[in-house]
KOLMAR-980282 format. One record per residue (C-alpha): x, y, z. Coordinates in steps of 0.5 Angstrom, whole numbers, plus 500, padded with zeros to 3 digits. Each point is the difference from the previous one (the first is absolute). Layout:
<atoms>
XYZ ...
</atoms>
This chain:
<atoms>
140544927 506497503 505501505 506498503 498496506 500503506 494499502 496494505 497496494 506501496 504497505 496495501 500497493 505505495 500495495 493503498 502507500 503504494 506504502 501504494 498498492 506502495 499500492 506502496 504497493 505495499 503497494 495501495 496499505 495502506 502498507 494500505 502500508 496498505 503500508 496497506 502498507 505505503 503499506 500508502 495497505 506496503 504494497 495495503 496499494 497494497 504500494 498498492 493501497 493498502 499493497 493502500 501505497 499503492 505506499 498503494 503506495 494503496 502504494 494505497 501502492 501508498 493502504 496494501 497500507 501492502 506496499 501497492 507495503 499496507 508497502 497495506 506498505 498495505 505496505 501493503 501498507 508501502 504494500 505499504 505504497 495506501 499499492 493502498 498497493 498505495 494502495 498504495 494501496 498505495 493502499 497505495 494503497 494498505 503495503 505505503 495503505 497493502 503497506 497494498 503499493 506496501 504503494 507497496 505497504 506504497 506496504 502498507 505501504 503500507 501506504 508502501 501498492 497504493 495496497 500501492 493499494 502503493 498508501 501500509 503498506 499500507 504501506 498500507 503500507 502503506 505507499 502506502 495506500 501506495 496504503 502506504 497505505 501504506 493498503 501506505 498505494 495495498 497502507 501507500 496500493 495496503 499503505 498506496 496497495 496496505 499508504 499505494 507503504 506503497 506495500 504502506 507499497 504502506 503493502 501499493 507499499 500497492 508500501 500495506 494495497 502492500 496495496 495497505 499494496 509498499 501494502 492496498 499495495 494499497 497494495 499503493 497497493 504502494 496499494 503501493 497502494 503499493 497506495 499494496 494499502 495502497 496505504 506503504 505501495 503507500 496506499 494497504 496505505 498496507 498500506 503496505 498498507 501493505 496496506 500495504 494495501 499495504 495494500 494500503 497494504 494500495 505498495 500507497 506507501 499506504 505506498 504501505 505506499 502503493 505506498 501505495 503507502 505499504 498503508 493500499 498497507 506503504 498507497 492500501 498494505 505500504 496498506 497494497 504495503 496494498 497502493 494501501 499505495 497497493 505503496 504494501 495496498 497503493 502501493 503506498 494502496 497502506 505503503 498508498 493500501 502496507 505505503 502505495 496505504 503498507 507499496 498508498 498503506 507498503 504502496 496507499 500500508 508499500 502505494 495506503 503498507 508501497 498506495 502496494 494501496 496506499 495495498 500495505 494496498 502500492 506497502 497495504 495498495 506499494 505496506 494496501 498499492 509498499 499495505 495497499 497494498 507498503 504497495 507501497 500502493 505498495 501500492 504494499 507500498 501507502 505503506 496499506 500505506 495502505 503507501 497508501 500501492 496492498 498495503 501494496 502493503 504500506 507498501 503497505 505506501 494506501 499504505 493499499 499502508 502507499 496501493 494496504 501506506 501507496 494498495 495499506 504507503 500503494 507502501 508497500 502495506 506499501 500492502 507501502 502493496 502499493 501493496 506499502 498498507 498494497 503498495 503494503 493497500 499500492 503498494 500501492 499493498 493494501 498500505 503507501 498499508 506498505 498493503 501501508 
</atoms>
């Protein structure tokens, strides 16, 4: 349950805080992208990935409650040239849920360079952020959602919208997995989330942050600037029991005030069931889109903020921005992102 780095705690150590998760098809492959460490808070972020952390992609199969696969990425300390050593481990079965399990080392490499093994390749480094939104729009919706009032649209001009993330950068991990993989073949139904974990003094690992759907934290927990809510540290399987009522009640109040539903409580509960557990569903080998008609993975171009804000308010929200605003921040071939 992540967000871009607009809080004091994230500013101090953005390397551990996830900005976005993307899942989409490549060339007979599935692509997973995790972005962290945004410069949205200013240009002086500590560069690179945390050398004492783990960055993990979690993949559930079909309707499984727990992950069947974990792709674990770790980094060494930065060298004189600023580059870091990369190690990619693969864990499956019960080991996919165990921090103590070592898994299988698939490949090693360095940031800024792609590393390739039989059915997998990885690239990591700083990129131009493909995310786009005008944060003044988010503020309007947040205010209404948390006060249970109608949105005051009087000052909002979609035609004047500007991308608040233009010119910002993030650290990105791009993982591509061939359809030759025995579990991630075309047609396989998956649920994907990602997490960061930090080594503890006692020798264990503590989950710091996690991400599935876009915009979850800034919409539902915008005032939690210290990430004190346990949502970031728990497993998705506990999401609905813990926060289904909370999210449902927020949406209920918002749509009731906006007059966009004749059954606001039922709508609020429906939205909570759609968003929790907080994972991205994706059918391997199919076109990805995080859109109004369906949510199947998420591409770098998807206007996910517009979709999420519209879902929460049960009415179309015009963000004023289109995918073309960030077209220079993505490319059609691996690693699909644009190095900064």
